[in-house]
C-alpha positions in Angstrom: -0.3 -0.3 0.0 1.2 3.4 -0.5 -0.7 6.7 -1.0 0.2 9.4 -3.5 0.1 13.1 -1.8 -2.6 15.1 -4.1 -3.4 19.2 -5.0 -6.5 20.0 -4.6 -9.6 21.8 -5.0 -12.1 21.6 -2.1 -15.3 20.7 -3.1 -14.0 18.6 -6.0 -13.7 14.5 -6.6 -10.3 13.2 -6.5 -9.4 9.2 -7.7 -6.6 7.5 -8.0 -6.2 4.6 -10.5 -2.8 2.1 -10.4 -1.8 -0.3 -12.4 1.5 -2.4 -14.4 -0.4 -1.8 -18.2 -1.5 1.5 -19.2 -4.9 -0.7 -20.6 -5.7 -2.4 -17.6 -5.9 0.2 -13.9 -7.9 -0.7 -10.5 -10.1 2.8 -9.3 -9.7 3.2 -6.6 -12.8 5.1 -4.6 -13.6 9.0 -5.2 -12.5 11.1 -2.6 -13.4 14.9 -1.4 -11.8 17.3 -1.2 -11.6 19.4 2.3 -8.9 21.1 2.0 -5.4 21.6 -0.4 -4.2 18.8 0.1 -5.0 14.8 -0.3 -3.4 11.0 0.1 -5.0 8.5 -2.5 -4.6 5.4 -1.1 -3.3 3.1 -4.1 -1.3 -1.1 -4.6 2.5 0.3 -4.5 3.3 -1.0 -8.4 7.2 -3.6 -8.6 6.8 -4.9 -11.5 9.1 -4.1 -14.7 7.0 -1.0 -14.8 4.2 0.4 -12.9 1.0 3.7 -14.2 -0.5 6.3 -11.7 -3.5 7.9 -12.9 -5.8 10.1 -11.5 -8.6 11.5 -11.7 -10.4 14.7 -10.9 -14.8 15.6 -10.8 -17.3 17.8 -10.1 -19.7 15.0 -9.1 -19.7 11.5 -7.4 
């Protein structure tokens, strides 16, 4: 387990995704920002390659 620090805007929803292949990422839950920074939990990728993606939306 690991955490990605993300600068945020309060009121928006943030979601992290992770995986060893860009075409097959596992998405975590959406988290509503209440401050200027939050940490999104991810599964640390330990293989030859690993990818992380952060998505932002106005709705849950």
